[in-house]
C-alpha distance (Angstrom), angle and dihedral (degrees) to the residues before:
residue distance angle dihedral
X1 . . .
X2 3.79 . .
X3 3.76 119.1 .
X4 3.78 118.2 -97.9
X5 3.77 110.7 -81.6
X6 3.79 94.5 23.0
X7 3.77 118.9 131.3
X8 3.78 113.8 -107.7
X9 3.77 116.7 -162.4
X10 3.77 123.1 -162.0
X11 3.80 115.4 -131.4
X12 3.78 117.4 -102.4
X13 3.77 116.8 -99.5
X14 3.82 104.6 -98.8
X15 3.80 91.4 -152.3
X16 3.81 94.3 63.4
X17 3.83 119.7 84.0
X18 3.80 113.1 -122.4
X19 3.76 124.7 -130.7
X20 3.76 117.6 -106.8
X21 3.76 119.9 -104.9
X22 3.77 139.4 57.2
X23 3.78 92.9 -62.3
X24 3.79 91.6 62.4
X25 3.76 94.9 84.8
X26 3.61 103.5 56.0
X27 3.55 161.2 67.8
X28 3.85 98.5 -132.0
X29 3.75 117.3 112.0
X30 3.82 118.0 -107.4
X31 3.78 115.0 -66.8
X32 3.80 97.9 -154.2
X33 3.79 121.0 125.2
X34 3.80 92.7 -110.9
X35 3.80 92.5 52.7
X36 3.81 91.2 48.2
X37 3.80 90.3 50.9
X38 3.78 90.0 49.6
X39 3.80 92.4 52.5
X40 3.80 90.6 51.3
X41 3.78 88.6 58.3
X42 3.81 92.0 49.1
X43 3.78 98.0 147.4
X44 3.80 93.1 47.4
X45 3.81 91.8 47.6
X46 3.80 89.7 49.2
X47 3.80 90.3 53.1
X48 3.81 93.0 47.3
X49 3.81 93.8 47.5
X50 3.78 89.3 44.1
X51 3.79 89.3 54.5
X52 3.80 91.2 51.1
X53 3.79 93.1 49.8
X54 3.81 89.2 45.2
X55 3.80 91.0 58.7
X56 3.86 95.9 84.7
X57 3.83 95.3 51.5
X58 3.80 89.1 44.1
X59 3.80 90.7 51.9
X60 3.80 91.7 47.8
X61 3.79 108.0 30.1
X62 3.80 100.8 47.2
X63 3.79 85.6 56.8
X64 3.81 96.8 48.7
X65 3.84 99.4 83.7
X66 3.80 87.7 51.9
X67 3.82 96.9 55.5
X68 3.81 95.5 95.8
X69 3.83 89.5 46.3
X70 3.81 92.0 50.0
X71 3.80 88.7 51.7
X72 3.79 89.7 56.8
X73 3.81 97.4 37.3
X74 3.81 95.5 52.6
X75 3.84 94.3 35.0
X76 3.80 90.6 -125.0
X77 3.82 130.9 138.0
X78 3.80 119.1 -104.3
X79 3.80 92.2 -110.0
X80 3.83 90.2 57.3
X81 3.79 93.3 47.8
X82 3.81 89.8 49.7
X83 3.81 86.0 59.0
X84 3.81 87.3 69.8
X85 3.80 85.4 69.0
X86 3.80 91.7 44.5
X87 3.81 90.9 49.7
X88 3.79 92.8 53.2
X89 3.79 91.1 47.0
X90 3.79 92.4 49.0
X91 3.79 91.3 49.4
X92 3.79 91.1 50.6
X93 3.80 90.1 49.3
X94 3.81 95.8 50.3
X95 3.79 93.4 40.4
X96 3.79 92.0 57.6
X97 3.82 91.7 57.1
X98 3.81 88.0 59.9
X99 3.80 101.0 36.8
X100 3.82 97.0 45.1
X101 3.83 96.8 61.9
X102 3.83 89.5 38.6
X103 3.80 89.7 58.5
X104 3.81 90.9 50.3
X105 3.80 89.3 54.7
X106 3.83 105.0 36.2
X107 3.78 101.9 23.1
X108 3.78 131.3 -103.0
X109 3.80 103.1 -82.4
X110 3.83 105.4 60.4
X111 3.84 98.6 46.8
X112 3.82 89.0 44.9
X113 3.80 94.4 53.7
X114 3.81 93.0 46.0
X115 3.79 91.3 50.1
X116 3.79 92.9 48.7
X117 3.81 92.7 51.4
X118 3.80 91.9 52.3
X119 3.81 89.7 46.2
X120 3.80 91.1 57.0
X121 3.80 92.3 49.6
X122 3.82 93.6 46.8
X123 3.80 92.7 48.5
X124 3.79 90.8 50.9
X125 3.81 89.4 52.7
X126 3.83 90.3 54.3
X127 3.80 88.5 64.5
X128 3.82 89.9 69.5
X129 3.84 100.8 39.6
X130 3.85 106.1 138.2
X131 3.82 98.3 -168.5
X132 3.79 138.7 31.0
X133 3.81 90.4 -113.3
X134 3.79 93.4 55.9
X135 3.80 91.4 43.9
X136 3.80 88.8 54.3
X137 3.82 89.9 50.9
X138 3.80 93.7 48.8
X139 3.81 91.2 46.0
X140 3.81 88.4 54.4
X141 3.80 90.3 54.6
X142 3.80 89.7 46.2
X143 3.80 89.7 53.9
X144 3.80 94.0 46.2
X145 3.80 91.0 54.8
X146 3.80 96.3 38.9
X147 3.80 89.8 56.7
X148 3.81 88.9 80.3
X149 3.80 92.7 69.0
X150 3.80 93.6 47.8
X151 3.79 99.8 48.1
X152 3.80 98.0 37.6
X153 3.81 93.9 48.5
X154 3.82 89.5 59.1
X155 3.80 91.5 44.5
X156 3.82 91.4 51.8
X157 3.81 89.7 52.6
X158 3.81 88.8 52.4
X159 3.82 90.1 48.7
X160 3.79 91.7 54.8
X161 3.81 106.4 33.2
X162 3.79 142.8 36.2
X163 3.79 141.4 -172.8
X164 3.79 118.8 -4.7
X165 3.81 91.2 -7.8
X166 3.78 89.9 61.3
X167 3.81 91.5 51.2
X168 3.79 89.6 49.6
X169 3.79 91.7 49.7
X170 3.79 91.1 51.2
X171 3.80 87.9 53.5
X172 3.81 89.5 50.6
X173 3.78 89.6 51.0
X174 3.78 87.7 52.6
X175 3.81 88.6 58.4
X176 3.80 90.4 55.9
X177 3.79 100.1 35.9
X178 3.78 88.9 42.1
X179 3.78 89.0 62.7
X180 3.80 87.9 65.6
X181 3.84 95.2 66.0
X182 3.81 88.0 46.3
X183 3.79 95.3 50.7
X184 3.81 101.2 29.2
X185 3.84 100.3 67.7
X186 3.79 89.8 42.0
X187 3.80 90.2 52.8
X188 3.80 90.2 43.5
X189 3.80 91.4 51.1
X190 3.80 91.7 49.3
X191 3.82 92.8 45.4
X192 3.80 88.2 54.8
X193 3.78 89.5 57.4
X194 3.81 90.6 63.9
X195 3.78 104.1 28.0
X196 3.79 141.3 4.6
X197 3.80 131.5 -90.2
X198 3.81 91.7 -75.2
X199 3.77 88.8 67.1
X200 3.80 88.6 62.0
X201 3.80 89.9 62.1
X202 3.80 90.5 46.5
X203 3.81 89.4 57.2
X204 3.82 90.3 47.2
X205 3.79 89.4 53.4
X206 3.79 90.8 56.1
X207 3.82 91.5 47.0
X208 3.81 91.5 50.3
X209 3.80 92.1 49.2
X210 3.81 92.2 50.0
X211 3.82 91.9 49.4
X212 3.81 90.9 48.7
X213 3.81 90.5 55.0
X214 3.82 91.6 47.8
X215 3.81 91.8 51.2
X216 3.80 91.5 47.8
X217 3.79 93.1 51.3
X218 3.81 104.5 36.9
X219 3.81 114.3 19.1
X220 3.80 110.0 89.8
X221 3.79 126.1 -160.2
X222 3.84 110.6 -85.9
X223 3.81 101.3 -176.5
X224 3.83 110.7 76.3
X225 3.83 115.8 -140.8
X226 3.81 91.1 -114.2
X227 3.79 91.3 61.7
X228 3.78 97.5 49.1
X229 3.79 123.9 107.3
X230 3.78 113.5 -115.2
X231 3.80 99.2 -166.0
X232 3.76 127.1 99.2
X233 3.77 134.2 -128.3
X234 3.80 92.2 -47.8
X235 3.77 93.4 58.8
X236 3.80 91.4 45.5
X237 3.79 90.8 53.7
X238 3.82 91.6 47.0
X239 3.78 89.9 50.5
X240 3.79 92.4 51.6
X241 3.79 91.1 45.8
X242 3.78 88.5 52.9
X243 3.77 91.3 50.4
X244 3.79 92.0 51.8
X245 3.81 90.6 47.4
X246 3.80 88.0 63.8
X247 3.81 103.1 91.2
X248 3.80 94.6 -158.6
X249 3.81 94.8 48.8
X250 3.79 89.4 48.3
X251 3.80 90.8 49.5
X252 3.80 93.5 53.8
X253 3.81 90.2 44.2
X254 3.80 93.8 52.9
X255 3.81 92.9 43.1
X256 3.79 91.8 50.2
X257 3.81 92.2 45.3
X258 3.80 93.9 52.0
X259 3.80 90.4 46.6
X260 3.80 87.3 52.7
X261 3.81 88.6 51.5
X262 3.81 88.2 56.9
X263 3.79 88.4 53.6
X264 3.77 94.3 47.2
X265 3.78 94.9 46.0
X266 3.79 85.1 58.3
X267 3.82 92.3 47.0
X268 3.80 92.7 49.1
X269 3.82 98.0 43.2
X270 3.80 103.3 34.8
X271 3.85 97.7 78.6
X272 3.80 90.5 58.1
X273 3.81 95.7 36.7
X274 3.81 94.4 50.2
X275 3.80 99.3 35.3
X276 3.79 105.4 30.0
X277 3.83 102.7 31.3
X278 3.82 99.4 33.2
X279 3.81 97.6 28.6
X280 3.81 99.0 -125.4
X281 3.81 121.2 157.8
X282 3.82 122.2 -114.3
X283 3.81 88.4 -105.1
X284 3.83 92.2 52.6
X285 3.78 90.2 48.0
X286 3.80 90.2 50.3
X287 3.81 90.4 50.6
X288 3.82 93.7 50.1
X289 3.79 90.6 45.7
X290 3.78 90.0 51.4
X291 3.82 92.4 49.5
X292 3.79 90.5 53.0
X293 3.79 90.6 49.5
X294 3.81 90.7 50.5
X295 3.80 88.6 53.5
X296 3.79 90.9 52.8
X297 3.81 91.1 48.6
X298 3.82 94.1 48.6
X299 3.81 93.0 49.3
X300 3.81 89.3 46.3
X301 3.79 89.4 55.4
X302 3.80 91.6 47.8
X303 3.78 86.2 52.4
X304 3.81 94.0 51.5
X305 3.80 100.1 37.5
X306 3.81 103.5 35.0
X307 3.81 112.7 15.2
X308 3.82 105.9 37.9
X309 3.79 108.5 80.8
X310 3.80 92.8 21.3
X311 3.79 97.5 60.4
X312 3.78 130.6 24.2
X313 3.78 116.3 -94.0
X314 3.80 89.2 -120.9
X315 3.80 92.2 57.4
X316 3.78 92.0 51.0
X317 3.80 90.7 45.5
X318 3.80 90.6 52.3
X319 3.80 90.7 54.8
X320 3.80 91.9 48.7
X321 3.81 94.8 50.4
X322 3.80 91.8 44.9
X323 3.80 92.3 54.0
X324 3.82 90.6 48.4
X325 3.81 91.1 53.7
X326 3.82 92.9 47.1
X327 3.81 92.7 48.0
X328 3.81 91.6 48.4
X329 3.80 90.0 50.6
X330 3.80 90.8 51.7
X331 3.82 91.4 48.9
X332 3.79 91.6 50.8
X333 3.81 91.1 51.9
X334 3.81 91.2 48.8
X335 3.80 96.9 46.0
X336 3.82 93.2 47.6
X337 3.81 90.3 55.3
X338 3.79 98.8 -112.4
X339 3.82 88.9 137.2
X340 3.79 94.6 36.6
X341 3.80 123.4 -115.8
X342 3.80 99.3 -17.8
X343 3.81 99.0 175.7
X344 3.79 130.0 -145.8
X345 3.82 100.8 -57.2
X346 3.85 98.4 64.4
X347 3.80 92.1 42.7
X348 3.81 91.1 48.3
X349 3.82 89.3 48.7
X350 3.81 91.4 53.5
X351 3.79 90.7 49.4
X352 3.81 90.1 49.2
X353 3.81 92.5 54.4
X354 3.79 91.2 47.0
X355 3.80 94.1 49.6
X356 3.80 92.3 45.6
X357 3.81 89.5 55.9
X358 3.82 88.5 57.6
X359 3.81 85.2 72.5
X360 3.80 87.6 69.7
X361 3.80 98.6 38.9
X362 3.81 104.9 45.8
X363 3.84 104.0 49.9
X364 3.80 94.1 41.5
X365 3.80 97.4 49.3
X366 3.82 89.5 49.0
X367 3.80 93.2 47.4
X368 3.80 95.4 45.9
X369 3.80 92.3 49.2
X370 3.81 96.3 44.9
X371 3.80 93.4 47.2
X372 3.80 87.4 71.0
X373 3.82 95.5 52.7
X374 3.80 110.4 56.4
X375 3.81 96.4 149.0
X376 3.79 98.6 38.7
X377 3.79 99.9 43.3
X378 3.80 94.1 138.9
X379 3.79 94.3 51.1
X380 3.80 92.2 42.7
X381 3.79 91.4 49.2
X382 3.81 88.9 49.0
X383 3.80 92.1 53.9
X384 3.80 91.7 46.9
X385 3.78 92.0 50.2
X386 3.79 97.2 39.5
X387 3.79 94.5 52.0
X388 3.82 91.3 45.5
X389 3.79 94.7 50.3
X390 3.81 95.2 41.9
X391 3.79 92.7 51.6
X392 3.79 89.4 43.7
X393 3.80 89.4 50.9
X394 3.82 89.9 54.2
X395 3.81 93.0 46.8
X396 3.81 94.3 48.4
X397 3.83 100.0 71.7
X398 3.81 93.2 36.9
X399 3.80 91.6 69.0
X400 3.81 90.0 65.0
X401 3.77 97.5 42.8
X402 3.82 93.6 109.2
X403 3.80 94.9 45.8
X404 3.79 134.6 -103.0
X405 3.81 98.1 -61.5
X406 3.80 101.5 72.3
X407 3.80 135.9 54.3
X408 3.81 94.2 -163.1
X409 3.85 95.4 99.7
X410 3.81 89.9 54.0
X411 3.81 91.8 53.1
X412 3.82 92.5 45.0
X413 3.81 92.6 51.4
X414 3.81 91.1 47.6
X415 3.80 93.5 49.6
X416 3.81 94.3 46.3
X417 3.81 92.2 48.4
X418 3.81 92.9 44.8
X419 3.80 92.5 51.4
X420 3.81 89.9 45.0
X421 3.81 91.3 52.3
X422 3.79 91.3 51.7
X423 3.82 91.3 47.2
X424 3.82 92.6 50.9
X425 3.80 91.7 47.5
X426 3.80 94.7 49.2
X427 3.80 97.4 36.0
X428 3.81 99.8 44.8
X429 3.81 106.0 23.3
X430 3.83 93.3 38.7
X431 3.81 93.4 -164.6
X432 3.80 94.8 -175.0
X433 3.79 92.4 67.3
X434 3.80 124.8 94.2
X435 3.78 99.4 -128.7
X436 3.75 123.1 -145.5
X437 3.79 89.6 -116.8
X438 3.78 89.9 66.4
X439 3.78 100.5 -108.9
X440 3.77 112.9 157.6
X441 3.77 123.9 -102.3
X442 3.75 121.6 -104.6
């Protein structure tokens, strides 16, 4: 067992072909001039990558207070309007499968800029969507393009960091990207005071344009030409097949994806649960949503600053998943009436605990999976993101399957996904075992 504070590095995935050159053997970050320049601007890079990872919650959460209004404005049922969330998630999932391998072949910068430009155009089109069907279509395009920021941000982190440092950086990104769920519903709620839901998309267009300009000016290339894959679609598919053949990588991917589904079931259901069932205003909902996001950010920082390096990532991950399961169980008991009519405060408290635990689950599943994939970071990041968004897209409409007057489906989905995440982690990653590669026991 390594001493507290020591760097622990996951073994490389033996199924993934390594790049040629002296860098292929190891765990150090890239030594190219561009990567060195990027490290020297660490704070700026952190802010840029944080902005890219904040794009999904901005795209989703600013829109959340407007969901009931969209239902009325477009004369569509709640389940159809919730598909606008599912469409964006599905687009982000499928887009990552394409963009991830592209970034391994052509570098991070060019695919990222192209994706951001299309994202801005698609978001602007959403402003003028006349029907729910067309809004769903435009949200799909928005998700497809926005996938570039998600997948490439993770790949850039893998280019620059390794081991415990990578886990810490993911926790730092959570601080920045976590500010988006805090600010976004508040902004969305305030925008709705002066305009309708279309104004939310107008604001998102401006945000996307600003982030595109920042990326163009300040984010340097982090994947040197010598470390890029030169093959085509066939090699990309072989690389992904090799990643999925790694039982441990697959275990972390499934666990992280199901934990994400817990998060997104909350995101999709909470506007109706808080506003329609418990009668809160859009501003109150935005405030509660922001408090939950602050909890997730604080726990993420505790993870990065205090826990990582003192305890194994698997131990911390176990605690996070356990708390998620317990909180989901409590929510199910409350929403089914076991404790009587509990009101908004106990339900909001259960959701707060659950969301705070995401600060332990999300950064550590990402770090543990990516530590095994040094020379296929784009493809690995694509698989992580695609599985998360696809499972989230499935979970999103399920929370409304029984209508707008009950929160039971939300709690059921969260409990099933939380238990599934724990089962995948324990059954596939098997953290209690002393592996032949020398990784420490749980």
